[in-house]
C-alpha positions as CSV (number, residue, x, y, z in Angstrom):
1,M,123.3,75.7,78.1
2,T,119.8,76.6,79.2
3,E,118.7,80.1,78.4
4,L,117.0,82.0,81.3
5,L,113.5,83.2,80.6
6,Q,113.1,86.9,81.2
7,L,109.7,88.3,81.9
8,P,108.6,91.1,79.6
9,H,109.1,94.6,80.8
10,D,108.5,98.1,79.7
11,R,110.2,101.0,81.6
12,D,107.7,103.5,80.2
13,A,104.7,101.5,81.3
14,E,106.2,101.1,84.8
15,K,106.8,104.8,84.9
16,E,103.2,105.6,83.9
17,I,101.8,103.5,86.7
18,L,103.8,105.7,89.2
19,A,102.9,108.9,87.3
20,C,99.2,108.0,87.5
21,C,99.5,107.8,91.2
22,Y,100.9,111.3,91.5
23,V,97.8,112.6,89.6
24,R,95.3,110.2,91.3
25,P,96.7,109.0,94.6
26,D,93.3,107.5,95.4
27,L,94.2,104.8,92.9
28,I,97.0,103.5,95.1
29,P,94.9,101.2,97.3
30,D,93.2,99.6,94.3
31,L,96.4,99.1,92.5
32,A,98.1,97.7,95.6
33,D,95.7,94.7,95.3
34,V,97.3,93.8,92.0
35,V,100.7,95.5,91.8
36,S,103.7,94.8,94.1
37,A,107.3,96.1,94.1
38,A,108.3,92.7,92.7
39,N,106.3,93.4,89.6
40,F,108.6,96.2,88.6
41,Y,111.5,95.3,86.4
42,V,113.2,98.6,87.2
43,Q,114.1,98.0,90.9
44,P,114.1,101.7,91.9
45,Y,110.5,102.0,90.6
46,G,109.6,99.1,92.9
47,C,111.1,101.0,95.8
48,I,109.2,104.1,94.8
49,W,105.9,102.1,94.6
50,D,106.4,100.7,98.1
51,A,107.1,104.2,99.4
52,M,104.0,105.6,97.7
53,Q,101.9,103.0,99.4
54,C,103.4,103.8,102.8
55,V,103.0,107.6,102.3
56,F,99.4,107.1,101.3
57,R,98.6,105.0,104.3
58,T,100.4,107.1,106.9
59,K,99.7,110.6,105.5
60,K,96.2,109.8,104.1
61,G,97.4,111.2,100.8
62,M,100.4,111.3,98.5
63,D,102.2,113.9,96.5
64,P,105.8,114.3,95.2
65,Q,107.0,116.4,98.2
66,L,105.6,113.9,100.7
67,L,107.2,111.1,98.8
68,R,110.6,112.8,98.7
69,S,110.4,113.6,102.4
70,W,109.4,110.1,103.3
71,L,112.2,108.6,101.2
72,Q,114.8,110.9,102.9
73,E,113.5,110.2,106.4
74,H,113.7,106.5,105.8
75,K,117.1,106.8,104.0
76,L,115.8,105.2,100.8
77,V,116.6,107.9,98.3
78,G,119.5,105.9,96.9
79,R,117.5,102.7,96.7
80,A,114.8,104.7,94.8
81,G,117.4,105.7,92.2
82,G,118.0,109.2,93.6
83,F,116.0,112.3,93.1
84,E,116.7,112.1,89.3
85,T,114.8,108.8,89.1
86,I,112.0,110.1,91.3
87,N,111.7,113.2,89.2
88,E,111.7,111.0,86.0
89,T,108.5,109.3,87.3
90,L,106.8,112.7,87.6
91,N,107.1,113.4,83.8
């Protein structure tokens, strides 16, 4: 049987990327050139990443409250892992 190759992943590193964007939302456009939702092993983090980019583009800024509101408005809170996962990325 052929073993499937799994890409390396680090939940904490993925969380840190998101956390940095709360502190420095101006990094989002630069990171968007090299990071996509598909790069996140933790799928809810990929959803949060996409939401951060949308919030930054449409609101010309990004903070946790804007992100939560945007996810609620677009009915993506569940896909983002719920508010618990969103809060996890803040710490």
